[in-house]
N, C-alpha and C positions, 0 to 999 in steps of 0.2 A: 095406738102404738106410742110409746114414749122413748126418750133417749136410752133409758135403762133396758127397754125391751126390744131395741133394734136387733134383729137377728144376726147371728154370726155369719161370716163368709161361708163356713163349712155347711151351715144349715141351708143356705140358699143353694149352694152347689149340689147338695143331696136332692133338693126339690127339683132342680133343673134336670137331673138325670145325667146322661152322657152325650152332650152335644158333639157333633162331628168337627170339632176344632181343637187345636192344642190347648191343654189345660191352662197354660200361662195366659192365653188370651181370654179364656173364660173367667179366670180369677180376677183379671184386671177389670173386666166389665162389671163383675159383681161388686168389687170394691168401689168402683166409680159410682154405681147406683146407690150403695149404702152411704157413701159420703154425701150424695145429693139429699138423701133422706135426713141425715144428721143436720145439714144446713137448714132444711125446711123446718124441722122441729125446733131449731134454735132461733127461728125467725130471721135467719140470714138469707140474703139473696142466693138462690140455688144455682145461679149462673145461667149460661145459655147452652142449649143443645147443639149438637153438631149441625143441625139444620138451620140454626141461627135464631130460633124462637126461645122465649123465656121458659125455664123449666120449673114446674111446681109439682114435684112428685107426690103421689098418693102414698102415705106411709104404710098402708095395709100390706101385710106379708104377701098375700096372693098377688097383689098389684105389683109389688117389687119383683117377684119371680116372673110375672108375665112381661114386664117391661124388659128385663134382662134377656128373657127367652126371645122376645121379638127382635131385639138388637142383634143377638147371636145368629138368629135365622137369616136376617138380612145380610150380616157379615158372611155367613156361610154361602149364601147364594152369589156373593160377589167374587168368590174364588173362580179362577179360570177352570172351565169344565166344558165337556162336549155338549153341544145342543143339536137339535134337528132343525135344519134351516128349510122351512117350507114357505119362504117368502117369494121364491122365483127370481131372486137376485143371486147370480152365480158367484161373482166376486164381491161378496158383501163385506164392506169395510168394518161394520160393527160386529160382524160374526166371524172375524178372523181371515177374511178374504179367501184366497184359494185353498181348498182342502188338498192335502198332500198325497193321500192314497197309501196303499199297503207297502209298495216298494220303498217309498221314502221313509215310512214309519219303521220298516225293518232296518234301514241304514242308520237311522237315528238310534234305534235300540242297540245296535251293534257298537256304534261309536260311543254312546253315552255310558254303557256299562263297563267299558274296558279302556285301557290306554290306547292311544292312537299315534300315528306318525304325523301329527299336526305340523310340527316344525322340525322334523327329523328326516334326513335323506337316507333312505334304505340302501341306496347304491354305494354311497361313500362312507356311511357311518357317522357323518358329521351333521351339524345343524343344517336344516333345510329351509326352504321358503314356504311360508303358509299359503295355502290355496293354489299352489302351482298347477296342479292337475285341472282343477275346475276353471282356472283362468285360461288354460290351453283349450279346453272344451268350449268355453264361451267365445274365444276368438274364432274358433272354427265355425261355431253356430252363427256368429255375426259377420263372417267374412271380413274380419279385422286383422290388423297386424298384431294386436295385443289386446288384452282385456284385464280388468281387475274388479274387485267387489268391495263395497262398503255396506254399512248397515241399513240404508234405505236410499231412495232416489233423491230426496231432498239433501241428504248428506253428500251424495255424489255431486250434485250441483254446487253446493257450498264449497266442497273441496276444489273443484275446478275453478270456480270464481276466485277463491282466495289465492290459489296458486298463480293464476295468470294476472292478478291485479296487485301482487305484492311489491312490484317495483314502482317506477315513476308513472307508468301507464295505469290508470285507474278506471277509465271509462268503458262501460259495457253497452254496446249498441243493440237495441231491441225495439221491435215494432210495438206501438201503443196497443194494437189489437191482440197482443200476446201477453199482456200484463195480467195474467190470470190468477185466480185464487184456487189453491189446492184445498182438499177437504180439511175440515178442522180449523178453518180461518187462516191458514198459512198462505201468504201471498208472495208472488214472485218478487215484487219490489222489496218486501221484507227480507227475503233471502239475499238479494243484492246488497242491502244495507248491512246485514249481518256479516257478510264476507268482506266488507270494507270497500266494495266497488261503488263507482259513481254511475248512476243510471243516465243513459243518453237515449231518450225516446225518439223514434222516427215515425213519419207517416201520421195517420189519424186512426181513430178507433176501428174504422171499417175499411180504410184503403191505404195500402202501403205499396211502393214499387221499389225496384232495385236501385234506382237513382237516389231514393231517400237514404238508403244505406250508404251509398258512395259519397254523398254530400256530408254525411255525419262523421265519416272517418277523419281522424286527425292524429298528430303525433302522440296524443294522450289516450288513443284507443287501445285497449288491452285485448278485446275480442268482440266478435259478433255472436249474439245468442239468439237462437230461434227456439220457441217453445211450441210444441205441437198442441193444438186445441183438443186434447183427448177427452176432456170432461165437459165440453160445451161445443156448440156450433153457431156459426153466423150465416145469415141468409140475406138476400136482397142486394142492395148496392154495395157489394163487398169485393175487394180485390187484394191479393197478396202475392208476392213473387214466389216462384218455386224454389226449392232448396238449391237446385243447380244454378239458378240465376244469382242467388246470394253467394254461393260458393265461388262463382267467377269473380265477384267483386272482392271477396276476401282474399282470393289467390292473387289478384293483381296488386293488392296493397299489402300483401304478406301479413295478414291479420288472422289469427286463429279463429276458426268457426266451429261453434259447439251447438248441437241440437238436443234438446230435452224431449224425448219421445214419450216418456211417461208410461204408456200402456204395456210395453213389452211384448208386442206381437212379433215373434221371431219367425213365424211362417205366414203366408198370405191368409188373410181372414177368409177368403173364398174357400180355402182348403178346409176350414172349420164349418163351412156351410153358412157363413155370414155374408150378407150382401154388401155392406159398407166396407170399402177398402181402408186399411190401416197401414201406415208406413212401417216397414221392417228395418231393423238396424242395418242389415246387409244392403238393402236398397238405398238407404239414405247415405251410407258411407261411400257407395259407388258414385254418388252425385257430387262428391268432393268435400263432404263434411270431415273435419279433423277428428272430432270426438262426439260420440252419442252417449246418452245415459237413459236408463229406463228401470222400471220396477221389476223385482223378481217375483212378487206375489200377485201380479195381475194376470195378463194373458200368457205370460211364461208359465204360470201354474205352479210356482215354487214358494219358498219361504220369503218373508220380508227381507229384501236386500236391494241395494242400489248397484246397478251394473254399469260400468264405464267401458266402452270399446272404441277402438280407432287406431290412430297412428302409434307405432311402437315407441317412438321417442317421447311422445306426450304422455302415454300411459306410464312409461318408466319414470318420467319426471314426477308424476303424481304420486307414485309409490315411494319415491324418495323424499317427498315433502314431509316434514315433521308432523303435520296435522293428520296425515294419513293414519298414523298409529291410533289416534283417538277414535277413528271411524271404522276400524277393521272388524270383521265378523269373527265369531267364536267357532269352535269345532262343530257345534250342532247345526248352525246355519250353513256352514260349508258342506257338511255331509248331506243335508237336505237338498241344497242347491246342486251339488255334484250329481246326485241321483236324478234330479229333475232335468238337468241339462243333458245327461246321457239319454234320458227318455225322449227328449226333444230331438236329439241327433238321430236316434233310431227311427223316430217317426218320419224324419225328412228323407230317409233313404230306404224305407221299407213300409209295410202296412201295419207297423206297430201303432197302438192307439195314442201314445204320448201321455202327458200328464193327466191326472184325474179331471182337472177343470176342462180339458179338451173333450174328454168323454162325456161330461155333463152337457156341454154345448151340443154335441153330435147325437145325443140319444134320440131315436125316432119317436115321433108323437104317438105312434101306435103302441109302442112299448110302455109309454107313460099311461095311456088309456087302459091297457091291460092291467097294470098295477093298481090304478085307481078303482077299477071294477072289483079287484080282489080285496082291496081295503074296504070298499063299501059293503061287500058281502060280510067281511069280518066284523063290521059294526052294525049288522042288521038288528041285533037284539038290544042295542043301546038306545036310550030315550032321546033320540034326536032325528031331525030331518037331514037327509044327505042328497047330494046331487053331484054329477060330474059335469064340468064346464071346460070350455076352451079358454085359454088365457094367453097373455104375452109375457114371457119371462124377459129379464134384462141381464146384460153382462155385468153392470155395476162397477164399483171401484173407480169411478171416474173414467170409464173406458167406453167408447162407442155409444154416446148418448142417444143417437137416433136409431140404434139397432134393437129390434125386438125379435124374440125367438118364439115361435109357436109352442105352446105348452098346454098342459092339462092340470086342472085343479080338482081336488075333492072338497066340496063346499059343505059346511056343517052349520046347523042351527039347532041348538039344544032345546028341549021341551021345558026343563025345570029351572033354567037360569038364563040371564041375558047372554048375548053373544060375547060381549066384552068380558063377562064372567068366565066363559069357557076359555077365552084367550088367556086370562089371568091364571086359571087353573092349569092350563097346559104349560105356561111359563114356569109355574111352580113345581112342575113334575120332575121326574128323574128317568130319562133325560128331559130337560126343558124342550118344548116345541114352540117354534116361533113362526106364526103365520101372518096373514094380514086381513083386515076387515074391509068388506066391500058390499054395499047394497044389503046390509042386514045379515050377511053370512060371514063366517070365518072361513077363509079360503086357504087351503093347503096346496101349494104348488109343488108338484112331484118332480119337476125338472131339477130342483135343488135338494131333493130327498134322495139319499143314497139307497139303492135297492135293498141292501142288507139292513136298512133301518125301518123297512116297512112294518115288520112285526112289532118293533118297539113303538112305532107311531100308533098303530092300532091299539096296543096295550095302554099307551098314554091317554088316548081319547077315552077308552073304556073306563080308566081310572078317574078321569076328570068328570065324567057324567054317569056315575053309578045310579041305578034306579032309586036308591034310598036317599040320595043326597038332595036336600032342599036348596032353594036359591040362597046363595051366600055372597053375592057380589052385586052391589048396586052403584058403584062409582064408575069413573071413567079411567081409561088407561091410554098412555102414549105408546103406540105400536110402531113408531118409526122415527127417523131423523129427516133432515131436510134433503138428504141425497140418497137414501136407501129405503126400500120397503122392509118391513119386519118389525 
């Protein structure tokens, strides 16, 4: 190929067919590739690829088309789309955390397709308050005087820290053993610094007592912060004061006391069949905490949101803070959260199942085994070995790190390609299937596979290992992150 014979954009587009992407994106990728070819033929540096390596494109027409198609396929796979979570991690951060279920989907569909009373008072005909109903429900659920919602739990913590440290008092007292790192490298000290607060550490990494808090309080103290260790645990020579003990210190010195609960367990974990206890907002507020915050998309089972509950005057002050507007939720989050919280309230006063995440936690092992046997039978003609195994599922999402839930996996070992190849083929399917590798098998944990996905799962496996398909994958694949399986 010479500069005179570089193909036109239209010729490359025709060769590509009709990728499942907006035409404008496809045209941009084609033009970018053709520009790289022009530079290469002119002897100019072709530049660097998005991956950071030097680019030296082959000017052959078929190679040009193949490179553009590969980039478009990768771009297409990066679009937000449903996947089948067969990892056994229920609140999987990388896979969207809590699945919302049909009732929430219906509420989203209704609000998204039409106008809504987001900030309109149907009683007076005047402008209304955003989220008034869901805040009322959250206050009821948390046993609080008031509640409000922002876009995630980190935002809730930043809002409270900024609000209480905006005057002359800047110091936030916190135990050294609670200077935790949240997923994604976000650390509590970083949040404090972002909010303009001054960190005042007390105690040691493994031992802190109430007197440590009392000695640290001064005229510069803005608040006491307690962070629940929801994503790790400490054992051995460890001691920390209870919430009620710290609350007594705060009350005597008239210092606001905030606790970040993180996990959002609004009912007793024992009611979900989980052995390890997790503090609830209602239980913590009864012990004298002024404000709590927690995530909406963990054990609450709703969308990503940060929930603040506690004393009415403090919640009201936070809502009047100018920074609150930058953190507020849109109509879709509020609609999803409203339906989730209603479901939680129904479950606390009746035998209603509650959010979908609760149902996944409570599913009997016998039901999972029955489904595994049906799936195994459906794959009997496929060229692979299969077996049914016991497993331990996890809550995930930085919640209850010591808690395991008995589960069942369908384990697969294909005949014609490596196990990592099967994992790659399933990830490349429609819908993608995400399992985990263990002991030379690809394990599909059914606790996190929705029952209505079983047929799709079987079809995906059959498509990934058809009898005529030769081995096509010899590399390695990263199937997880540091904090989640999958």
